[in-house]
C-alpha positions in Angstrom: 25.5 121.1 -141.7 26.4 117.8 -143.3 26.6 116.6 -146.9 23.7 118.8 -148.2 25.6 122.0 -147.4 27.0 123.0 -150.8 28.9 126.3 -151.3 27.5 128.0 -154.4 30.2 130.8 -154.7 31.6 129.5 -158.0 28.1 128.9 -159.5 26.9 132.3 -158.5 30.0 134.0 -159.8 29.5 132.3 -163.2 25.9 133.5 -163.3 27.0 137.0 -162.5 29.5 136.9 -165.3 26.8 135.7 -167.7 24.6 138.6 -166.6 21.7 136.5 -165.6 21.5 137.1 -161.9 18.7 139.7 -161.5 18.5 142.3 -158.7 15.3 141.4 -156.9 15.1 144.4 -154.6 11.7 146.0 -154.2 10.8 148.5 -157.0 7.7 150.5 -157.7 5.3 148.4 -159.8 2.5 151.0 -160.4 2.5 150.5 -164.1 2.4 146.7 -164.0 -1.0 145.0 -163.9 -1.4 142.3 -161.3 -1.7 138.8 -162.8 -3.0 136.0 -160.6 -0.9 132.8 -160.6 -2.6 129.9 -158.9 -0.9 127.4 -156.7 -3.1 124.7 -158.3 -1.9 122.1 -160.7 -3.5 123.6 -163.8 -2.6 122.5 -167.4 -4.5 125.2 -169.2 -2.1 126.1 -172.0 -2.0 124.7 -175.6 1.1 122.8 -174.7 1.7 121.9 -171.0 4.9 120.8 -169.2 4.5 118.6 -166.2 7.2 118.6 -163.5 7.5 115.5 -161.3 10.2 116.3 -158.6 10.3 112.6 -158.1 11.5 109.9 -155.7 14.2 107.3 -155.4 15.5 104.6 -157.6 14.5 100.9 -156.9 17.0 100.5 -154.1 15.9 103.8 -152.3 13.3 104.7 -149.8 10.5 105.6 -152.2 10.7 104.3 -155.7 9.1 106.6 -158.3 6.5 105.5 -160.9 4.9 108.1 -163.2 1.3 107.6 -164.4 -0.1 109.5 -167.5 -3.8 109.4 -168.2 -5.4 110.5 -171.4 -8.9 112.0 -171.0 -9.6 112.5 -174.7 -11.0 110.3 -177.5 -7.8 110.8 -179.5 -4.4 109.2 -178.9 -1.7 111.4 -177.4 2.0 111.4 -177.8 4.0 112.9 -175.0 7.7 113.8 -174.7 9.4 112.5 -171.5 12.6 113.7 -170.0 14.0 111.7 -167.0 16.3 113.8 -164.8 18.8 111.9 -162.6 20.0 112.8 -159.1 22.6 111.6 -156.7 26.3 111.1 -156.6 26.7 109.4 -160.0 27.1 111.7 -163.0 24.5 110.8 -165.6 22.9 112.5 -168.6 19.1 113.0 -168.7 17.2 110.6 -170.9 14.6 111.8 -173.4 12.0 109.8 -175.4 8.4 109.8 -176.5 5.5 107.7 -175.3 2.0 107.0 -176.8 -1.2 107.0 -174.7 -4.3 105.4 -176.1 -7.6 107.2 -176.1 -9.1 107.2 -172.6 -6.0 105.2 -171.7 -3.1 105.2 -169.2 0.6 104.7 -169.5 3.0 103.8 -166.6 6.6 104.8 -166.6 9.4 103.4 -164.4 11.9 106.3 -164.8 14.8 104.5 -163.1 14.9 102.2 -166.2 16.0 105.2 -168.3 18.8 106.3 -165.9 20.0 103.1 -164.2 22.2 103.7 -161.2 20.7 107.1 -160.3 19.9 107.4 -156.6 17.0 109.8 -157.3 15.0 110.5 -160.4 12.6 113.2 -161.5 10.5 113.5 -164.7 9.3 116.2 -167.1 6.4 115.4 -169.4 5.4 117.7 -172.3 1.9 117.1 -173.6 -0.5 118.9 -176.0 -3.8 119.9 -174.6 -5.3 120.0 -171.2 -6.7 116.4 -171.2 -3.5 114.6 -170.2 -3.0 114.2 -166.4 0.4 113.2 -165.0 0.9 111.8 -161.4 3.8 110.6 -159.4 3.4 107.4 -157.4 5.9 106.6 -154.6 6.3 103.1 -153.3 8.0 103.1 -149.9 10.6 100.3 -149.2 9.1 99.8 -145.7 5.5 99.7 -146.9 2.9 102.2 -148.2 2.2 104.1 -151.4 1.9 107.9 -151.8 0.7 109.6 -154.9 0.0 113.2 -156.0 -0.4 115.1 -159.3 2.9 116.4 -160.7 3.3 120.2 -161.0 2.6 122.4 -163.9 4.8 125.3 -162.9 8.1 126.2 -161.4 8.7 129.0 -158.9 11.4 130.8 -156.8 9.6 130.3 -153.5 8.2 127.2 -151.9 6.8 126.1 -148.5 6.6 122.6 -147.0 4.6 123.0 -143.8 4.7 119.7 -141.9 7.3 117.0 -141.9 8.9 114.9 -139.1 12.2 113.3 -138.5 11.8 111.0 -135.5 13.9 108.2 -137.1 14.5 106.1 -134.0 10.9 105.7 -132.6 8.7 106.5 -135.6 11.2 105.4 -138.4 10.5 108.7 -140.1 12.3 110.1 -143.1 11.5 113.6 -144.4 12.9 114.4 -147.9 12.4 117.6 -149.9 12.7 117.1 -153.7 13.9 119.9 -156.0 13.8 119.6 -159.8 15.7 122.0 -162.0 14.5 121.6 -165.6 16.6 124.4 -167.1 20.0 124.4 -168.7 21.5 126.6 -166.0 22.2 125.8 -162.3 19.7 127.0 -159.7 20.7 128.0 -156.1 18.5 127.8 -153.1 18.5 128.7 -149.4 16.3 126.5 -147.2 15.3 127.5 -143.7 14.2 124.7 -141.5 11.9 125.6 -138.5 11.3 122.6 -136.1 10.0 122.1 -132.7 13.6 121.3 -131.6 15.0 124.5 -133.1 15.9 126.3 -136.3 18.5 125.4 -138.9 19.4 126.3 -142.5 20.9 125.0 -145.7 22.5 127.9 -147.5 23.7 128.0 -151.1 22.3 124.6 -152.2 23.1 124.0 -155.8 20.6 122.2 -158.0 22.5 121.4 -161.2 21.0 121.9 -164.6 18.5 119.3 -165.6 18.9 117.3 -162.4 17.0 116.6 -159.2 18.4 117.1 -155.7 17.0 115.3 -152.7 17.3 117.2 -149.4 17.1 114.6 -146.6 15.9 116.8 -143.8 16.3 113.9 -141.4 20.1 114.3 -141.7 19.8 118.0 -141.0 17.2 118.2 -138.2 17.0 115.1 -136.1 14.2 113.9 -133.7 11.8 116.6 -134.7 8.1 115.9 -134.3 7.4 118.7 -136.7 9.6 120.6 -139.1 8.7 123.2 -141.8 10.9 124.1 -144.8 10.9 127.5 -146.3 12.6 127.4 -149.7 14.0 130.6 -151.3 15.5 130.0 -154.8 18.0 132.9 -155.1 19.0 132.0 -158.6 16.8 130.2 -161.1 13.5 128.5 -160.6 12.6 124.9 -159.5 9.7 122.6 -158.9 9.4 121.2 -155.4 7.6 118.4 -153.6 8.2 116.4 -150.5 8.2 112.8 -149.2 7.4 111.6 -145.7 8.0 108.0 -144.7 6.9 106.6 -141.3 6.3 103.4 -139.5 5.6 104.0 -135.8 3.0 104.0 -133.1 2.1 107.7 -133.4 3.0 108.5 -137.0 1.5 105.4 -138.4 2.8 103.4 -141.3 2.9 104.6 -144.9 4.3 107.0 -147.4 2.8 110.4 -148.3 3.9 112.9 -150.9 2.5 116.3 -152.1 3.6 119.3 -154.1 5.2 122.0 -152.0 3.1 125.2 -151.8 4.3 128.0 -154.2 3.9 131.3 -152.4 1.1 132.2 -149.9 -2.5 133.4 -150.0 -5.2 134.9 -147.8 -7.6 132.0 -148.3 -7.2 128.2 -148.8 -9.5 125.3 -149.2 -8.7 121.8 -147.9 -11.6 119.7 -149.3 -10.7 116.3 -147.7 -10.9 116.1 -143.9 -12.5 113.9 -141.2 -12.2 112.9 -137.6 -12.7 109.5 -136.0 -11.5 107.0 -133.5 -8.9 105.6 -135.9 -8.2 108.8 -137.9 -6.0 111.8 -137.0 -6.1 114.8 -139.4 -3.7 117.8 -138.8 -3.9 121.1 -140.5 -0.6 123.0 -141.0 -0.6 126.8 -141.5 2.7 128.4 -142.2 3.5 132.2 -142.2 6.3 133.0 -144.6 6.5 136.6 -143.5 9.5 137.7 -141.6 7.8 140.6 -139.8 4.0 140.2 -139.6 1.8 138.1 -137.4 -1.1 136.2 -139.1 -4.5 135.9 -137.4 -6.2 132.9 -139.0 -9.6 131.2 -138.8 -10.1 127.5 -139.7 -13.7 127.3 -140.9 -15.4 123.9 -141.0 -17.8 122.9 -143.8 -19.6 119.7 -142.7 -21.4 117.6 -145.3 -24.6 118.0 -143.4 -25.8 121.6 -144.0 -27.7 121.5 -140.8 -24.5 121.3 -138.7 -22.8 124.6 -137.8 -19.4 124.7 -136.2 -17.6 127.7 -134.8 -14.3 128.5 -136.4 -11.0 127.5 -134.9 -8.9 130.6 -134.2 -5.1 130.5 -134.3 -2.2 133.0 -134.4 0.8 132.3 -136.6 4.0 134.2 -135.7 6.4 135.4 -138.5 8.4 132.5 -140.0 6.5 129.9 -138.0 4.0 127.1 -138.5 1.0 126.2 -136.4 -0.4 122.6 -136.4 -4.0 122.1 -135.5 -4.9 118.5 -134.6 -8.5 118.2 -135.6 -9.0 115.0 -133.6 -8.5 117.0 -130.5 -11.2 119.5 -131.3 -14.3 118.4 -129.4 -16.5 120.6 -131.5 -15.9 118.2 -134.4 -16.9 115.0 -132.7 -19.5 113.1 -134.7 -19.7 115.3 -137.7 -18.1 112.8 -140.1 -16.4 114.0 -143.2 -15.9 117.8 -143.8 -13.9 120.4 -145.6 -11.7 123.1 -144.1 -11.3 126.8 -145.1 -8.1 128.4 -143.9 -8.8 132.2 -143.8 -6.2 134.8 -142.9 -7.9 137.8 -141.3 -7.3 141.5 -141.5 -6.4 142.6 -137.9 -5.7 146.0 -136.3 -6.5 147.9 -139.5 -3.8 145.9 -141.4 -4.2 143.8 -144.4 -4.5 140.0 -144.0 -1.1 138.3 -143.9 -0.8 135.6 -146.6 -0.1 132.1 -145.3 0.4 128.6 -146.8 -1.8 125.7 -145.8 -1.9 121.9 -146.1 -3.4 118.9 -144.3 -2.0 115.5 -143.3 -4.0 112.4 -142.2 -3.0 109.2 -140.5 -5.5 106.3 -140.3 -4.7 103.3 -138.0 -5.8 99.8 -138.7 -8.5 99.6 -136.1 -10.4 101.5 -133.4 -8.1 101.7 -130.4 -11.0 100.8 -128.2 -11.6 97.7 -130.1 -15.0 98.7 -131.4 -16.0 98.9 -135.1 -14.5 97.5 -138.2 -10.9 98.0 -139.1 -10.0 100.7 -141.6 -7.4 100.5 -144.3 -4.3 102.0 -142.6 -2.2 104.7 -144.3 -1.2 108.3 -144.3 -2.0 111.1 -146.7 -1.1 114.7 -147.5 -2.9 117.4 -149.4 -1.8 120.9 -150.3 -4.4 123.6 -150.0 -6.2 125.1 -153.0 -6.0 128.9 -153.3 -8.0 128.9 -156.6 -11.1 127.3 -158.0 -12.0 126.2 -161.5 -15.1 125.2 -163.6 -13.5 122.1 -165.0 -11.4 119.4 -163.3 -9.9 116.0 -164.1 -9.3 113.4 -161.4 -7.6 110.0 -161.8 -9.4 107.5 -159.7 -9.0 103.8 -158.7 -11.5 101.4 -157.0 -10.2 97.9 -156.3 -12.8 95.2 -157.1 -13.4 94.5 -153.4 -14.2 98.1 -152.7 -17.5 97.8 -154.7 -19.0 96.3 -151.5 -17.4 98.7 -149.0 -19.8 101.1 -147.3 -19.2 104.8 -147.7 -17.4 105.1 -144.4 -14.0 104.0 -145.7 -14.4 104.0 -149.5 -12.5 106.3 -151.8 -14.4 109.6 -152.5 -14.6 112.6 -154.8 -15.2 115.8 -152.9 -16.5 119.0 -154.5 -16.6 122.3 -152.7 -18.5 125.4 -153.7 -16.6 128.3 -152.3 -19.2 131.0 -153.3 -21.1 132.6 -150.4 -24.1 133.3 -152.6 -24.3 131.2 -155.8 -25.3 127.6 -156.5 -22.9 125.4 -158.5 -24.6 123.0 -160.9 -22.1 120.2 -161.4 -21.9 117.3 -163.9 -19.6 114.4 -163.2 -18.5 112.2 -166.1 -16.4 109.1 -166.2 -14.5 108.3 -169.4 -16.6 110.8 -171.3 -20.0 109.5 -170.1 -22.2 111.5 -167.7 -22.8 109.5 -164.5 -24.0 112.1 -162.0 -25.5 115.6 -161.9 -25.9 117.5 -158.6 -26.3 121.0 -157.2 -24.1 122.3 -154.4 -25.3 125.2 -152.4 -23.3 128.3 -151.3 -20.4 127.4 -149.0 -21.3 123.7 -149.1 -19.5 120.5 -150.1 -20.6 117.2 -151.7 -18.9 113.9 -151.2 -19.4 111.2 -153.8 -18.2 107.6 -153.4 -15.8 106.6 -156.1 -17.3 103.1 -156.0 -20.6 104.6 -157.2 -18.9 106.3 -160.1 -16.8 103.6 -161.6 -14.6 100.6 -161.1 -10.9 99.7 -161.6 -9.0 102.7 -163.0 -10.9 105.6 -164.5 -10.7 109.3 -165.1 -13.4 111.5 -163.6 -14.3 114.9 -165.2 -16.1 117.5 -163.2 -17.8 120.4 -165.0 -19.5 123.1 -163.1 -21.5 126.2 -163.8 -19.4 128.1 -161.2 -15.8 127.7 -160.0 -15.4 124.9 -157.5 -12.6 123.1 -155.7 -12.2 119.3 -156.2 -10.3 116.8 -154.1 -10.1 113.0 -154.0 -9.4 110.3 -151.4 -8.2 107.0 -152.7 -8.5 103.9 -150.5 -6.8 100.8 -151.8 -6.4 97.3 -150.4 -3.3 98.2 -148.3 -2.8 102.0 -148.5 -4.6 105.3 -149.0 -3.8 108.7 -150.5 -5.5 112.1 -151.0 -4.9 115.1 -153.2 -6.5 117.9 -155.1 -7.8 117.3 -158.6 -6.2 118.9 -161.7 -7.8 122.2 -162.8 -8.2 122.1 -166.6 -10.0 125.5 -166.9 -8.2 128.7 -166.0 -8.3 129.0 -162.1 -9.7 132.1 -160.4 -8.6 133.2 -156.9 -11.0 131.9 -154.2 -10.8 135.2 -152.3 -12.3 137.0 -155.2 -15.4 134.7 -155.5 -18.6 136.1 -154.0 
């Protein structure tokens, strides 16, 4: 299988001797109360640990920068751990950083572990008003960014990567971060349009990151999904997609992997257009059950009604839905997508994982209209909603004059089928917008109308909502969910 195939016999034997390998066979759980754990990034504890699975050093394909934003009126001191990865043996580096009130701090992690091929970061912060993001700058052009994670897990799904290195210059890398003092061991199943493969017994050393270059494992795949099963320990996972080709476009995108699966997901940022191609990926982690899924479209205009897109996802498979090929979406502009797994044949709904990727080219292929800012983005789905969100935003000075069509935006979705959400939007502690969002509707606000340069948006709502953002810079674009700072609730339980 190549260099990434690592036998874990010795590591597992050591864990068995230490008595920490737990039998995970099914057992009756009738006396255990179910506790919802959201896939959202949600720093809701008194002290929160952020996990940034990371990127490369300065000589690699996607150099990592970490940005920390302070949404409070008080200074914050955070504890940072930089975890190395690659062939060189290095110790993690630990230090503290101060963040000014309403300020930001940038960290170049490779400075702390010079010579490391790959780097990841942990940040420990008090309170829910510090937001940590990872920013990846691709060597061939493009910038990808996403919130770091606030949890680790033993199961992750990455729905949509590609490895057409010759024609599209694609690299698809899965990043795994092990923050604990014991090794972790993972099995990864790769399901591509060109076949299936696996990486068994992959060791993630203690307090290190491992980069799994899927391009070396599955070549020339137009689509490949990774199902990650951590058989010992827990890890944080994200992914990096680099491309520079006629179909894939040019840019870098990164997003957290999806922890687990759910019956209902919201994808707040989506659109179709002559120069834009959005693709929804729905993965079914089940090994036995078929998932019947509807993709429901929520246009900005409440007067527009669109029939759902119906798909079937076989066990262990991923279905891609190219929204640009759906004639029913022509001319509706920006919208949000609800991915709903349905109960079929008297069976319960089969949980799935959902995400969306977007590629924007530089101009209308027909030569009409103004050129867009080129780039590619990726957003994981939201299985939960919250009453309070923080969203880091940036608006370059020239964007103040951009019309709404290609400006960055804040998108707020009300998942309730019956209730109205009363929403206040504040920037750096000052209220700038109040709005009402009807049941099952969304509201898109131009970032240029909210602030300028770099700022932190706070969304407070009378009812749980889902918040996403789309950033459009001078030469690149990115999209992600916001950060939920009030305890999330499952969307499928909202009425």
